[in-house]
mmCIF file of the C-alpha atoms, coordinates in Angstrom:
data_MODEL
# 
_entry.id   MODEL 
# 
loop_
_atom_site.group_PDB 
_atom_site.id 
_atom_site.type_symbol 
_atom_site.label_atom_id 
_atom_site.label_alt_id 
_atom_site.label_comp_id 
_atom_site.label_asym_id 
_atom_site.label_entity_id 
_atom_site.label_seq_id 
_atom_site.pdbx_PDB_ins_code 
_atom_site.Cartn_x 
_atom_site.Cartn_y 
_atom_site.Cartn_z 
_atom_site.occupancy 
_atom_site.B_iso_or_equiv 
_atom_site.pdbx_formal_charge 
_atom_site.auth_seq_id 
_atom_site.auth_comp_id 
_atom_site.auth_asym_id 
_atom_site.auth_atom_id 
_atom_site.pdbx_PDB_model_num 
ATOM 1   C CA . MET A 1 1   ? 175.336 -207.313 88.514  1.00 0.00 ? 1   MET A CA 1 
ATOM 2   C CA . SER A 1 2   ? 171.871 -207.493 89.614  1.00 0.00 ? 2   SER A CA 1 
ATOM 3   C CA . GLU A 1 3   ? 168.969 -209.232 87.868  1.00 0.00 ? 3   GLU A CA 1 
ATOM 4   C CA . ASN A 1 4   ? 167.110 -206.009 87.387  1.00 0.00 ? 4   ASN A CA 1 
ATOM 5   C CA . PRO A 1 5   ? 169.637 -203.167 86.900  1.00 0.00 ? 5   PRO A CA 1 
ATOM 6   C CA . GLU A 1 6   ? 166.817 -200.602 86.337  1.00 0.00 ? 6   GLU A CA 1 
ATOM 7   C CA . LEU A 1 7   ? 165.598 -201.064 89.886  1.00 0.00 ? 7   LEU A CA 1 
ATOM 8   C CA . ASP A 1 8   ? 169.153 -200.663 91.429  1.00 0.00 ? 8   ASP A CA 1 
ATOM 9   C CA . GLY A 1 9   ? 168.791 -197.978 94.036  1.00 0.00 ? 9   GLY A CA 1 
ATOM 10  C CA . TYR A 1 10  ? 165.091 -198.087 94.290  1.00 0.00 ? 10  TYR A CA 1 
ATOM 11  C CA . GLU A 1 11  ? 163.720 -198.392 97.667  1.00 0.00 ? 11  GLU A CA 1 
ATOM 12  C CA . PRO A 1 12  ? 159.956 -198.869 98.041  1.00 0.00 ? 12  PRO A CA 1 
ATOM 13  C CA . THR A 1 13  ? 158.039 -196.499 100.597 1.00 0.00 ? 13  THR A CA 1 
ATOM 14  C CA . GLU A 1 14  ? 154.743 -197.119 102.457 1.00 0.00 ? 14  GLU A CA 1 
ATOM 15  C CA . ARG A 1 15  ? 153.359 -193.926 101.288 1.00 0.00 ? 15  ARG A CA 1 
ATOM 16  C CA . PRO A 1 16  ? 150.935 -194.180 98.246  1.00 0.00 ? 16  PRO A CA 1 
ATOM 17  C CA . ILE A 1 17  ? 151.638 -192.767 94.944  1.00 0.00 ? 17  ILE A CA 1 
ATOM 18  C CA . ARG A 1 18  ? 148.553 -190.635 94.839  1.00 0.00 ? 18  ARG A CA 1 
ATOM 19  C CA . SER A 1 19  ? 146.880 -188.613 97.521  1.00 0.00 ? 19  SER A CA 1 
ATOM 20  C CA . ARG A 1 20  ? 143.437 -189.626 98.872  1.00 0.00 ? 20  ARG A CA 1 
ATOM 21  C CA . GLY A 1 21  ? 142.135 -186.213 97.279  1.00 0.00 ? 21  GLY A CA 1 
ATOM 22  C CA . MET A 1 22  ? 143.598 -186.980 93.737  1.00 0.00 ? 22  MET A CA 1 
ATOM 23  C CA . ILE A 1 23  ? 142.055 -190.456 93.741  1.00 0.00 ? 23  ILE A CA 1 
ATOM 24  C CA . ILE A 1 24  ? 138.530 -189.080 94.701  1.00 0.00 ? 24  ILE A CA 1 
ATOM 25  C CA . ALA A 1 25  ? 139.026 -186.407 91.996  1.00 0.00 ? 25  ALA A CA 1 
ATOM 26  C CA . MET A 1 26  ? 139.936 -188.973 89.258  1.00 0.00 ? 26  MET A CA 1 
ATOM 27  C CA . ARG A 1 27  ? 136.924 -191.299 90.198  1.00 0.00 ? 27  ARG A CA 1 
ATOM 28  C CA . VAL A 1 28  ? 134.594 -188.267 89.976  1.00 0.00 ? 28  VAL A CA 1 
ATOM 29  C CA . THR A 1 29  ? 136.136 -187.375 86.637  1.00 0.00 ? 29  THR A CA 1 
ATOM 30  C CA . VAL A 1 30  ? 135.835 -190.882 85.193  1.00 0.00 ? 30  VAL A CA 1 
ATOM 31  C CA . SER A 1 31  ? 132.263 -191.224 86.514  1.00 0.00 ? 31  SER A CA 1 
ATOM 32  C CA . LEU A 1 32  ? 131.218 -187.927 84.819  1.00 0.00 ? 32  LEU A CA 1 
ATOM 33  C CA . ALA A 1 33  ? 132.928 -189.052 81.629  1.00 0.00 ? 33  ALA A CA 1 
ATOM 34  C CA . LEU A 1 34  ? 131.162 -192.281 81.516  1.00 0.00 ? 34  LEU A CA 1 
ATOM 35  C CA . GLY A 1 35  ? 127.877 -190.573 82.295  1.00 0.00 ? 35  GLY A CA 1 
ATOM 36  C CA . ALA A 1 36  ? 128.386 -188.214 79.366  1.00 0.00 ? 36  ALA A CA 1 
ATOM 37  C CA . LEU A 1 37  ? 129.235 -191.120 76.950  1.00 0.00 ? 37  LEU A CA 1 
ATOM 38  C CA . LEU A 1 38  ? 126.235 -193.338 78.027  1.00 0.00 ? 38  LEU A CA 1 
ATOM 39  C CA . LEU A 1 39  ? 123.380 -190.545 78.627  1.00 0.00 ? 39  LEU A CA 1 
ATOM 40  C CA . PRO A 1 40  ? 122.982 -189.696 75.027  1.00 0.00 ? 40  PRO A CA 1 
ATOM 41  C CA . ALA A 1 41  ? 122.905 -193.234 73.937  1.00 0.00 ? 41  ALA A CA 1 
ATOM 42  C CA . VAL A 1 42  ? 120.190 -193.977 76.598  1.00 0.00 ? 42  VAL A CA 1 
ATOM 43  C CA . ILE A 1 43  ? 118.251 -190.892 75.628  1.00 0.00 ? 43  ILE A CA 1 
ATOM 44  C CA . VAL A 1 44  ? 118.219 -191.769 71.667  1.00 0.00 ? 44  VAL A CA 1 
ATOM 45  C CA . GLY A 1 45  ? 117.492 -195.408 72.564  1.00 0.00 ? 45  GLY A CA 1 
ATOM 46  C CA . VAL A 1 46  ? 114.456 -194.464 74.518  1.00 0.00 ? 46  VAL A CA 1 
ATOM 47  C CA . GLY A 1 47  ? 113.107 -192.046 72.044  1.00 0.00 ? 47  GLY A CA 1 
ATOM 48  C CA . TYR A 1 48  ? 113.628 -194.582 69.115  1.00 0.00 ? 48  TYR A CA 1 
ATOM 49  C CA . THR A 1 49  ? 111.763 -197.177 71.054  1.00 0.00 ? 49  THR A CA 1 
ATOM 50  C CA . ALA A 1 50  ? 108.939 -194.807 71.942  1.00 0.00 ? 50  ALA A CA 1 
ATOM 51  C CA . ARG A 1 51  ? 108.423 -193.941 68.408  1.00 0.00 ? 51  ARG A CA 1 
ATOM 52  C CA . THR A 1 52  ? 108.626 -197.530 67.306  1.00 0.00 ? 52  THR A CA 1 
ATOM 53  C CA . ALA A 1 53  ? 105.896 -198.668 70.077  1.00 0.00 ? 53  ALA A CA 1 
ATOM 54  C CA . ASP A 1 54  ? 103.578 -195.627 68.913  1.00 0.00 ? 54  ASP A CA 1 
ATOM 55  C CA . SER A 1 55  ? 103.957 -196.774 65.110  1.00 0.00 ? 55  SER A CA 1 
ATOM 56  C CA . ALA A 1 56  ? 103.249 -200.316 66.110  1.00 0.00 ? 56  ALA A CA 1 
ATOM 57  C CA . CYS A 1 57  ? 100.468 -199.409 68.295  1.00 0.00 ? 57  CYS A CA 1 
ATOM 58  C CA . ARG A 1 58  ? 98.797  -197.520 65.539  1.00 0.00 ? 58  ARG A CA 1 
ATOM 59  C CA . VAL A 1 59  ? 98.907  -200.421 63.109  1.00 0.00 ? 59  VAL A CA 1 
ATOM 60  C CA . THR A 1 60  ? 97.620  -202.791 65.750  1.00 0.00 ? 60  THR A CA 1 
ATOM 61  C CA . ALA A 1 61  ? 94.773  -200.553 66.697  1.00 0.00 ? 61  ALA A CA 1 
ATOM 62  C CA . SER A 1 62  ? 93.814  -200.395 62.834  1.00 0.00 ? 62  SER A CA 1 
ATOM 63  C CA . VAL A 1 63  ? 93.083  -204.087 63.155  1.00 0.00 ? 63  VAL A CA 1 
ATOM 64  C CA . TYR A 1 64  ? 91.951  -204.710 66.553  1.00 0.00 ? 64  TYR A CA 1 
ATOM 65  C CA . ALA A 1 65  ? 90.092  -201.414 67.197  1.00 0.00 ? 65  ALA A CA 1 
ATOM 66  C CA . PRO A 1 66  ? 89.336  -199.683 63.901  1.00 0.00 ? 66  PRO A CA 1 
ATOM 67  C CA . GLY A 1 67  ? 86.962  -197.342 65.381  1.00 0.00 ? 67  GLY A CA 1 
ATOM 68  C CA . ALA A 1 68  ? 89.120  -195.999 68.135  1.00 0.00 ? 68  ALA A CA 1 
ATOM 69  C CA . ALA A 1 69  ? 89.451  -192.244 68.481  1.00 0.00 ? 69  ALA A CA 1 
ATOM 70  C CA . SER A 1 70  ? 93.091  -192.520 69.358  1.00 0.00 ? 70  SER A CA 1 
ATOM 71  C CA . VAL A 1 71  ? 95.830  -194.781 70.609  1.00 0.00 ? 71  VAL A CA 1 
ATOM 72  C CA . SER A 1 72  ? 98.124  -194.486 73.564  1.00 0.00 ? 72  SER A CA 1 
ATOM 73  C CA . THR A 1 73  ? 101.374 -196.298 74.350  1.00 0.00 ? 73  THR A CA 1 
ATOM 74  C CA . ARG A 1 74  ? 102.896 -196.578 77.743  1.00 0.00 ? 74  ARG A CA 1 
ATOM 75  C CA . PHE A 1 75  ? 105.933 -198.425 79.287  1.00 0.00 ? 75  PHE A CA 1 
ATOM 76  C CA . GLU A 1 76  ? 104.590 -200.246 82.304  1.00 0.00 ? 76  GLU A CA 1 
ATOM 77  C CA . PHE A 1 77  ? 103.968 -203.479 83.761  1.00 0.00 ? 77  PHE A CA 1 
ATOM 78  C CA . GLY A 1 78  ? 101.282 -205.668 81.985  1.00 0.00 ? 78  GLY A CA 1 
ATOM 79  C CA . PRO A 1 79  ? 99.900  -209.186 82.255  1.00 0.00 ? 79  PRO A CA 1 
ATOM 80  C CA . SER A 1 80  ? 103.223 -210.658 81.003  1.00 0.00 ? 80  SER A CA 1 
ATOM 81  C CA . GLY A 1 81  ? 105.671 -208.342 82.580  1.00 0.00 ? 81  GLY A CA 1 
ATOM 82  C CA . LEU A 1 82  ? 107.474 -205.047 81.870  1.00 0.00 ? 82  LEU A CA 1 
ATOM 83  C CA . GLY A 1 83  ? 107.054 -203.632 78.504  1.00 0.00 ? 83  GLY A CA 1 
ATOM 84  C CA . TRP A 1 84  ? 105.191 -201.194 76.086  1.00 0.00 ? 84  TRP A CA 1 
ATOM 85  C CA . GLN A 1 85  ? 101.498 -201.509 76.335  1.00 0.00 ? 85  GLN A CA 1 
ATOM 86  C CA . CYS A 1 86  ? 99.130  -200.294 73.542  1.00 0.00 ? 86  CYS A CA 1 
ATOM 87  C CA . PHE A 1 87  ? 95.803  -198.854 74.429  1.00 0.00 ? 87  PHE A CA 1 
ATOM 88  C CA . ALA A 1 88  ? 92.917  -197.822 72.193  1.00 0.00 ? 88  ALA A CA 1 
ATOM 89  C CA . VAL A 1 89  ? 90.910  -194.866 73.417  1.00 0.00 ? 89  VAL A CA 1 
ATOM 90  C CA . THR A 1 90  ? 87.164  -194.925 72.264  1.00 0.00 ? 90  THR A CA 1 
ATOM 91  C CA . THR A 1 91  ? 84.430  -192.282 73.105  1.00 0.00 ? 91  THR A CA 1 
ATOM 92  C CA . SER A 1 92  ? 82.098  -195.159 74.510  1.00 0.00 ? 92  SER A CA 1 
ATOM 93  C CA . HIS A 1 93  ? 84.311  -197.521 76.406  1.00 0.00 ? 93  HIS A CA 1 
ATOM 94  C CA . GLY A 1 94  ? 87.203  -195.240 77.485  1.00 0.00 ? 94  GLY A CA 1 
ATOM 95  C CA . GLU A 1 95  ? 90.739  -196.798 77.220  1.00 0.00 ? 95  GLU A CA 1 
ATOM 96  C CA . ARG A 1 96  ? 91.289  -200.617 76.708  1.00 0.00 ? 96  ARG A CA 1 
ATOM 97  C CA . ARG A 1 97  ? 94.589  -202.554 76.177  1.00 0.00 ? 97  ARG A CA 1 
ATOM 98  C CA . ILE A 1 98  ? 94.646  -204.100 72.734  1.00 0.00 ? 98  ILE A CA 1 
ATOM 99  C CA . ALA A 1 99  ? 98.226  -205.332 72.625  1.00 0.00 ? 99  ALA A CA 1 
ATOM 100 C CA . GLU A 1 100 ? 101.449 -205.939 74.542  1.00 0.00 ? 100 GLU A CA 1 
ATOM 101 C CA . LEU A 1 101 ? 104.284 -204.892 72.486  1.00 0.00 ? 101 LEU A CA 1 
ATOM 102 C CA . GLY A 1 102 ? 107.138 -206.019 74.709  1.00 0.00 ? 102 GLY A CA 1 
ATOM 103 C CA . LEU A 1 103 ? 110.364 -204.417 75.873  1.00 0.00 ? 103 LEU A CA 1 
ATOM 104 C CA . ILE A 1 104 ? 111.551 -203.840 72.195  1.00 0.00 ? 104 ILE A CA 1 
ATOM 105 C CA . PRO A 1 105 ? 108.567 -203.261 70.109  1.00 0.00 ? 105 PRO A CA 1 
ATOM 106 C CA . SER A 1 106 ? 108.419 -204.102 66.415  1.00 0.00 ? 106 SER A CA 1 
ATOM 107 C CA . ALA A 1 107 ? 105.991 -204.183 63.631  1.00 0.00 ? 107 ALA A CA 1 
ATOM 108 C CA . PRO A 1 108 ? 102.959 -206.542 64.598  1.00 0.00 ? 108 PRO A CA 1 
ATOM 109 C CA . THR A 1 109 ? 102.351 -209.870 62.990  1.00 0.00 ? 109 THR A CA 1 
ATOM 110 C CA . PHE A 1 110 ? 98.852  -210.782 62.135  1.00 0.00 ? 110 PHE A CA 1 
ATOM 111 C CA . ARG A 1 111 ? 97.208  -214.173 61.497  1.00 0.00 ? 111 ARG A CA 1 
ATOM 112 C CA . GLY A 1 112 ? 94.916  -214.288 58.614  1.00 0.00 ? 112 GLY A CA 1 
ATOM 113 C CA . ASP A 1 113 ? 91.631  -214.654 60.740  1.00 0.00 ? 113 ASP A CA 1 
ATOM 114 C CA . GLU A 1 114 ? 92.481  -211.265 62.518  1.00 0.00 ? 114 GLU A CA 1 
ATOM 115 C CA . ILE A 1 115 ? 92.335  -209.176 59.349  1.00 0.00 ? 115 ILE A CA 1 
ATOM 116 C CA . GLY A 1 116 ? 89.354  -210.950 57.817  1.00 0.00 ? 116 GLY A CA 1 
ATOM 117 C CA . ALA A 1 117 ? 91.283  -212.932 55.300  1.00 0.00 ? 117 ALA A CA 1 
# 
């Protein structure tokens, strides 16, 4: 009796188990499935981050540029790297950067001297 009776009579072949076309089809299917899983998460994450950056920019502008006509947030390179940038738009001076909100924006923290305390 052999050591592995379930393999008695098995003769390996050099031929692959799956054809090249089947392997390509499986890779395409898996890639599409992963994309379908990840794309909604990326879209929701970017939207949530954009809304958070806009809210943080409005609060920051109320302290640093109270007379601003509007605020603008953009995801771009700033002085300290890639992240959300907050701009105040005024009628007299145009657009000027008032804060860097970073990659993941949050509610701004102010020291007492910034808010007149």
